[in-house]
Structure formats: structure tokens, C-alpha cells
N, CA, C and O atoms as a MOPAC input file, in Angstrom:
PM7 MOZYME 1SCF
protein

 N      5.15200 1    12.73700 1     7.73600 1
 C      4.61900 1    10.88000 1     7.67800 1
 C      3.79600 1    11.18600 1     8.56900 1
 O      3.99900 1    11.95000 1     9.51200 1
 N      2.55000 1    10.44200 1     8.24800 1
 C      1.11300 1     9.92600 1     8.98900 1
 C      1.80600 1     9.33300 1    10.12600 1
 O      2.80100 1     8.63700 1    10.32700 1
 N      0.55300 1    10.08500 1    11.01000 1
 C      0.44500 1     8.63900 1    11.67800 1
 C     -0.22800 1     7.70700 1    11.84000 1
 O     -1.20500 1     8.09600 1    11.19800 1
 N     -0.60900 1     6.36700 1    12.34100 1
 C     -1.07200 1     5.32200 1    12.35100 1
 C     -2.77600 1     6.04800 1    11.78000 1
 O     -3.20200 1     5.93200 1    10.63000 1
 N     -3.31000 1     6.57500 1    12.61600 1
 C     -4.70400 1     6.52900 1    12.31700 1
 C     -4.86700 1     7.43600 1    11.25500 1
 O     -5.97300 1     7.23700 1    10.75200 1
 N     -4.14700 1     8.51300 1    10.58300 1
 C     -4.00900 1     8.68400 1     9.32100 1
 C     -3.60400 1     8.11900 1     8.20700 1
 O     -3.99800 1     8.54100 1     7.12000 1
 N     -2.71400 1     7.03000 1     8.32300 1
 C     -2.33000 1     5.99500 1     7.24600 1
 C     -3.39200 1     4.88900 1     6.73900 1
 O     -3.60200 1     4.41600 1     5.62200 1
 N     -3.98000 1     4.66200 1     8.00900 1
 C     -5.28000 1     3.69600 1     8.38000 1
 C     -6.46400 1     4.55800 1     7.03500 1
 O     -6.91600 1     3.90900 1     6.09200 1
 N     -6.68000 1     5.61600 1     7.18400 1
 C     -7.36300 1     6.87100 1     6.95000 1
 C     -7.85400 1     6.79100 1     5.40600 1
 O     -8.94100 1     6.79800 1     4.83000 1
 N     -6.08700 1     6.68800 1     4.92900 1
 C     -5.70100 1     7.11000 1     3.81400 1
 C     -5.89900 1     5.72900 1     3.43400 1
 O     -6.40000 1     5.77300 1     2.31000 1
 N     -5.78100 1     4.69000 1     3.74600 1
 C     -5.76200 1     4.05100 1     2.91300 1
 C     -7.43500 1     3.07300 1     2.70400 1
 O     -7.70400 1     1.94600 1     2.28800 1
 N     -7.87000 1     3.69200 1     2.99400 1
 C     -9.61500 1     3.52000 1     2.86200 1
 C    -10.03700 1     4.13400 1     1.52900 1
 O    -10.14700 1     5.34000 1     1.31000 1
 N    -10.28300 1     3.02100 1     0.56800 1
 C    -11.08800 1     3.31700 1    -0.74800 1
 C    -11.68000 1     3.10000 1    -1.24400 1
 O    -12.19900 1     2.14200 1    -0.67300 1
 N    -12.26900 1     3.29700 1    -2.27900 1
 C    -13.32400 1     3.36500 1    -3.10800 1
 C    -13.78200 1     1.90500 1    -3.32900 1
 O    -14.55500 1     1.20300 1    -2.67600 1
 N    -12.98200 1     1.63300 1    -4.58900 1
 C    -12.70100 1     0.00800 1    -4.63200 1
 C    -12.82800 1    -1.31300 1    -3.09100 1
 O    -11.88000 1    -1.41900 1    -2.31400 1
 N    -13.94300 1    -2.04800 1    -2.94500 1
 C    -13.66900 1    -2.41000 1    -2.00600 1
 C    -12.60300 1    -3.44700 1    -1.98200 1
 O    -11.96400 1    -3.63100 1    -0.94500 1
 N    -12.34500 1    -4.21000 1    -3.17800 1
 C    -11.10700 1    -4.97400 1    -2.96100 1
 C     -9.92600 1    -4.33200 1    -2.50900 1
 O     -9.27400 1    -4.86800 1    -1.61300 1
 N     -9.47200 1    -2.99400 1    -3.12600 1
 C     -8.47300 1    -2.48800 1    -2.35800 1
 C     -8.15900 1    -2.19700 1    -0.34000 1
 O     -7.17200 1    -2.13300 1     0.39200 1
 N    -10.10900 1    -2.07200 1    -0.13000 1
 C     -9.79200 1    -1.30300 1     0.85400 1
 C     -9.91600 1    -2.31800 1     1.67100 1
 O    -10.26000 1    -1.88000 1     2.76900 1
 N     -9.75100 1    -4.01700 1     1.68600 1
 C     -9.66600 1    -4.95600 1     2.04100 1
 C     -8.31700 1    -5.45300 1     2.01100 1
 O     -7.83000 1    -5.52900 1     3.13900 1
 N     -7.57400 1    -5.80900 1     1.09300 1
 C     -6.08100 1    -6.32900 1     0.66600 1
 C     -5.79000 1    -5.04800 1     1.71300 1
 O     -5.69200 1    -5.32000 1     2.91000 1
 N     -5.63700 1    -3.51600 1     1.22800 1
 C     -4.97200 1    -2.32600 1     2.28900 1
 C     -4.99800 1    -2.58200 1     3.52700 1
 O     -4.02600 1    -2.43100 1     4.26700 1
 N     -6.57300 1    -3.16900 1     4.02900 1
 C     -6.55500 1    -3.49800 1     5.61900 1
 C     -6.02000 1    -4.40100 1     5.85800 1
 O     -5.18600 1    -4.16600 1     6.73300 1
 N     -6.02300 1    -5.58600 1     5.49200 1
 C     -5.42000 1    -6.43700 1     6.32200 1
 C     -3.57000 1    -6.69900 1     5.76600 1
 O     -2.73600 1    -7.45700 1     6.26200 1
 N     -3.44300 1    -5.84200 1     4.70800 1
 C     -1.87500 1    -5.52100 1     4.58900 1
 C     -1.64900 1    -4.16600 1     6.12600 1
 O     -0.47400 1    -4.28600 1     6.47000 1
 N     -2.06300 1    -3.50900 1     6.65900 1
 C     -1.96800 1    -2.90100 1     7.46600 1
 C     -2.24200 1    -3.70400 1     9.05000 1
 O     -1.50900 1    -3.38500 1     9.98500 1
 N     -3.22400 1    -4.63900 1     9.23300 1
 C     -3.43100 1    -5.32200 1    10.09700 1
 C     -1.79000 1    -6.42300 1    10.56200 1
 O     -1.16100 1    -6.54500 1    11.61400 1
 N     -1.67400 1    -6.84400 1     9.59500 1
 C     -0.14700 1    -7.48700 1     9.09300 1
 C      0.93800 1    -7.06400 1     9.17700 1
 O      1.83900 1    -7.81700 1     9.54500 1
 N      1.30600 1    -5.14300 1     8.72600 1
 C      2.52800 1    -5.50300 1     8.40200 1
 C      2.72000 1    -4.27700 1     8.68400 1
 O      3.65000 1    -3.74400 1     8.07800 1
 N      1.88700 1    -3.37500 1     9.72900 1
 C      2.47400 1    -1.85000 1     9.83300 1
 C      3.21700 1    -1.78500 1    10.93500 1
 O      4.21000 1    -1.06900 1    10.80700 1
 N      3.05800 1    -2.34800 1    12.09600 1
 C      3.62300 1    -1.94600 1    12.96800 1
 C      5.65600 1    -2.44300 1    12.87300 1
 O      6.56900 1    -2.17500 1    13.65400 1
 N      5.64600 1    -3.23200 1    11.54300 1
 C      7.10500 1    -3.82300 1    10.98400 1
 C      7.75500 1    -2.79500 1     9.71200 1
 O      8.84400 1    -2.97600 1     9.16600 1
 N      6.96000 1    -1.88700 1     9.46500 1
 C      7.52500 1    -1.11800 1     7.97100 1
 C      8.54900 1    -0.31800 1     8.73600 1
 O      8.48900 1    -0.04500 1     9.93500 1
 N      9.27100 1    -0.06100 1     8.08900 1
 C     10.90900 1     0.37400 1     8.45800 1
 C     10.49000 1     1.86300 1     7.65400 1
 O      9.65900 1     1.70900 1     6.76000 1
 N     11.10200 1     3.64400 1     7.93600 1
 C     10.44100 1     4.80100 1     7.53700 1
 C     10.62700 1     4.54500 1     5.75700 1
 O      9.82400 1     5.10800 1     5.01300 1
 N     11.54100 1     3.81800 1     5.27300 1
 C     11.82600 1     3.64500 1     3.61100 1
 C     10.27300 1     3.33600 1     2.84400 1
 O      9.70200 1     3.84100 1     1.87700 1
 N      9.85500 1     2.00500 1     4.01500 1
 C      9.02200 1     1.16300 1     3.05700 1
 C      7.07500 1     2.21600 1     4.04600 1
 O      5.93900 1     2.23900 1     3.57300 1
 N      7.46700 1     2.70500 1     5.09400 1
 C      6.40800 1     3.86400 1     5.21300 1
 C      5.97500 1     4.73600 1     4.68000 1
 O      4.78000 1     5.02100 1     4.61600 1
 N      7.50900 1     5.71300 1     3.86800 1
 C      7.21400 1     6.83500 1     3.06300 1
 C      6.45000 1     5.89700 1     1.36200 1
 O      5.65300 1     6.06900 1     0.44000 1
 N      7.24700 1     5.09700 1     1.81800 1
 C      7.05600 1     4.38300 1     0.35600 1
 C      5.45100 1     4.41600 1     0.35700 1
 O      4.77500 1     5.20400 1    -0.30500 1
 N      4.83500 1     3.16900 1     1.43500 1
 C      3.21600 1     3.27400 1     1.29600 1
 C      2.83300 1     4.66300 1     1.43300 1
 O      1.98500 1     5.09700 1     0.65300 1
 N      3.22700 1     5.26100 1     2.12300 1
 C      2.33100 1     6.94300 1     1.64000 1
 C      1.68100 1     7.65400 1    -0.13400 1
 O      0.61800 1     8.00000 1    -0.65000 1
 N      3.34900 1     7.52300 1    -0.53300 1
 C      3.16300 1     7.49300 1    -1.41400 1
 C      2.40500 1     6.81900 1    -2.64200 1
 O      2.02600 1     7.36600 1    -3.67700 1
 N      2.27700 1     5.41700 1    -2.23600 1
 C      1.65300 1     4.17900 1    -2.91900 1
 C     -0.08100 1     4.86400 1    -2.76500 1
 O     -0.59700 1     5.41800 1    -3.73500 1
 N     -0.88500 1     4.70500 1    -1.31600 1
 C     -2.04700 1     5.29100 1    -1.38900 1
 C     -2.17800 1     6.12100 1    -1.44800 1
 O     -3.13000 1     6.36100 1    -0.70500 1
 N     -1.61700 1     7.60400 1    -2.21200 1
 C     -1.58000 1     9.45500 1    -2.64300 1
 C     -2.61000 1     8.48800 1    -3.99800 1
 O     -3.79000 1     8.81400 1    -4.12600 1
 N     -2.02700 1     7.34500 1    -4.91000 1
 C     -2.23400 1     6.85000 1    -6.37600 1
 C     -4.03000 1     7.05900 1    -6.20000 1
 O     -4.82700 1     7.22900 1    -5.27700 1
 N     -4.07200 1     6.88600 1    -8.16100 1
 C     -5.31400 1     6.62900 1    -8.00600 1
 C     -6.46600 1     5.11000 1    -7.76400 1
 O     -6.44200 1     4.62300 1    -8.89400 1
 N     -6.96500 1     4.61800 1    -7.30100 1
 C     -7.56100 1     2.74500 1    -7.55000 1
 C     -6.54700 1     2.58600 1    -8.57400 1
 O     -5.33600 1     2.38300 1    -8.48200 1
 N     -7.44800 1     2.74800 1    -9.74100 1
 C     -7.30300 1     1.83100 1   -10.85600 1
 C     -5.56200 1     1.70400 1   -11.15000 1
 O     -5.16900 1     0.59800 1   -11.52200 1
 N     -4.34700 1     3.02000 1   -10.95700 1
 C     -3.02100 1     3.03500 1   -11.01100 1
 C     -2.35300 1     1.70000 1    -9.79600 1
 O     -1.55200 1     0.82000 1   -10.11100 1
 N     -2.85000 1     1.86800 1    -8.67500 1
 C     -2.67000 1     0.88200 1    -6.90100 1
 C     -2.69300 1    -0.40900 1    -8.07600 1
 O     -1.89000 1    -1.18300 1    -8.59700 1
 N     -4.12700 1    -0.10400 1    -8.11900 1
 C     -4.33700 1    -1.21800 1    -8.62700 1
 C     -3.78600 1    -2.42500 1    -9.85000 1
 O     -4.03400 1    -3.63000 1    -9.89000 1
 N     -3.09800 1    -1.72100 1   -10.62900 1
 C     -2.52000 1    -1.70000 1   -11.35400 1
 C     -0.48500 1    -2.47600 1   -11.14700 1
 O      0.21300 1    -3.40500 1   -11.55400 1
 N     -0.42500 1    -1.37000 1   -10.32200 1
 C      0.31500 1    -1.89700 1    -9.69900 1
 C      1.20400 1    -3.32100 1    -8.84400 1
 O      2.24700 1    -3.97600 1    -8.82800 1
 N     -0.29800 1    -3.12500 1    -8.14100 1
 C     -0.44600 1    -4.60200 1    -7.16200 1
 C     -0.36700 1    -5.81200 1    -7.82000 1
 O      0.44000 1    -6.71300 1    -7.59300 1
 N     -1.39400 1    -5.78400 1    -8.78600 1
 C     -1.88700 1    -7.11600 1    -9.73300 1
 C     -0.47800 1    -6.93500 1   -10.71600 1
 O     -0.85100 1    -7.57700 1   -11.69800 1
 N      0.83400 1    -6.48100 1   -11.03300 1
 C      1.70700 1    -6.55000 1   -11.45900 1
 C      1.55300 1    -6.33400 1   -13.20900 1
 O      2.16500 1    -6.92900 1   -14.09500 1
 N      0.44800 1    -5.19900 1   -13.33500 1
 C     -0.49200 1    -4.77600 1   -14.48900 1
 C      0.52700 1    -3.78400 1   -15.30400 1
 O      0.61200 1    -3.58600 1   -16.51600 1
 N      1.52800 1    -3.03700 1   -13.83400 1
 C      2.93500 1    -1.94800 1   -14.98900 1
 C      3.82600 1    -1.97900 1   -13.21300 1
 O      3.51900 1    -2.61000 1   -12.20100 1
 N      4.59400 1    -1.33100 1   -13.38800 1
 C      5.46400 1    -1.81000 1   -12.23800 1
 C      6.36900 1    -0.44800 1   -11.67900 1
 O      6.17100 1     0.36700 1   -12.57900 1
 N      6.95300 1    -0.01100 1   -11.00900 1
 C      7.66600 1     1.22800 1   -10.39000 1
 C      8.92300 1     0.96300 1   -10.60900 1
 O      9.24500 1    -0.19900 1   -10.85800 1
 N      9.90400 1     2.01300 1   -10.55900 1
 C     11.43900 1     2.06000 1   -10.66800 1
 C     11.86300 1     2.36200 1    -9.34800 1
 O     13.03000 1     2.17300 1    -9.00400 1
 N     10.56000 1     3.04900 1    -8.19600 1
 C     10.71000 1     2.96600 1    -6.59900 1
 C     10.60300 1     1.40700 1    -5.90200 1
 O      9.69300 1     0.58100 1    -5.82300 1
 N     12.26600 1     1.45600 1    -5.35900 1
 C     12.41400 1     0.29900 1    -5.24600 1
 C     11.96000 1    -0.30800 1    -3.72900 1
 O     11.93100 1    -1.53500 1    -3.62700 1
 N     11.68100 1     0.33800 1    -2.80100 1
 C     11.09300 1     0.69000 1    -1.70700 1
 C      9.47500 1     0.45600 1    -1.66100 1
 O      8.86000 1    -0.09900 1    -0.75100 1
 N      8.83700 1     1.11500 1    -3.07800 1
 C      7.66700 1     0.81900 1    -3.30400 1
 C      7.10100 1    -0.51600 1    -3.41200 1
 O      6.07400 1    -0.97900 1    -2.91600 1
 N      8.36400 1    -1.26300 1    -4.48300 1
 C      8.48100 1    -3.00600 1    -5.17800 1
 C      8.63200 1    -3.96700 1    -4.14300 1
 O      8.82200 1    -5.18300 1    -4.12200 1
 N      8.47700 1    -2.96100 1    -3.18100 1
 C      8.85500 1    -4.31600 1    -1.62900 1
 C      7.44500 1    -3.81500 1    -1.41900 1
 O      6.72900 1    -4.50100 1    -2.14800 1
 N      6.71700 1    -2.93300 1    -0.75400 1
 C      5.62300 1    -3.07900 1    -0.54900 1
 C      4.43200 1    -3.37700 1    -1.23900 1
 O      3.28100 1    -3.59700 1    -0.86000 1
 N      5.10100 1    -3.32300 1    -2.58900 1
 C      4.05400 1    -4.19900 1    -3.40600 1
 C      3.56900 1    -5.61300 1    -2.88400 1
 O      2.51100 1    -6.07100 1    -2.45100 1
 N      5.24300 1    -6.23200 1    -3.20700 1
 C      5.47300 1    -7.74800 1    -2.89400 1
 C      4.14500 1    -8.09400 1    -1.74300 1
 O      3.02100 1    -8.58600 1    -1.84200 1
 N      4.96700 1    -7.54500 1    -0.65400 1
 C      3.94500 1    -7.53400 1     0.85200 1
 C      2.96600 1    -7.80300 1     0.62500 1
 O      2.53900 1    -8.92000 1     0.91700 1
 N      1.93400 1    -6.52200 1    -0.22300 1
 C      0.68400 1    -6.12900 1    -0.34900 1
 C      0.48400 1    -7.19100 1    -1.31400 1
 O     -0.64900 1    -7.62600 1    -1.10400 1
 N      1.04600 1    -7.84900 1    -2.30600 1
 C     -0.00200 1    -8.96800 1    -3.22900 1
 C      0.34400 1   -10.13300 1    -2.38800 1
 O     -0.51700 1   -11.01100 1    -2.43500 1
 N      1.59200 1   -10.44900 1    -1.46100 1
 C      1.25200 1   -11.67100 1    -0.60800 1
 C      0.26700 1   -11.79200 1     0.85300 1
 O     -0.07300 1   -12.82800 1     1.42300 1
 N     -0.06500 1   -10.32400 1     1.24200 1
 C     -0.97900 1   -10.44700 1     2.17400 1
 C     -3.00700 1   -10.78000 1     1.28600 1
 O     -4.05200 1   -10.71000 1     1.93400 1
 N     -2.92200 1   -11.05000 1     0.01700 1
 C     -3.95300 1   -10.74000 1    -0.56600 1
 C     -4.60200 1   -12.57600 1    -0.23900 1
 O     -5.71600 1   -12.91700 1    -0.63800 1

């Protein structure tokens, strides 16, 4: 599992929209993430920008329940 500063670094993205959204999400929710949700966030930020954006915007879905929870939180951070 990544430490907080490494996770913040991994959340820096090429797309400004994702960079802002993920930064806001981390500011609001990082300290409250449980181990399963934190691991799901790490899996999500390992995706390509377009794939992650599609998930956040609901253009594609995931079967991963923990990732789906993080995605709902990300959507509400917008």
C-alpha cells in the first residue's frame, strides 16, 4: 500500500480535470478511507486517464464494489 504522499503523487494526472478532481477528493476523503477503499483507489489511479474518466463519468462500469464506492465518492467531490 502506498503512503499518503506517494498516493497523492500517483493522483497527479495529465488531464487537468482529473488532477483537480482527484486532488479535491484526497483533501476531503483520504484520511477517512478504509484499507479496502484505499486499495481500490490505488487500482483506479493505475488506470489510463481516459479509462478512469469513463468510470467517474459513468460511461463505463466496474464490478469491483470497493472501486464503485470510491467512484461514487469521486463523483460527489466534483
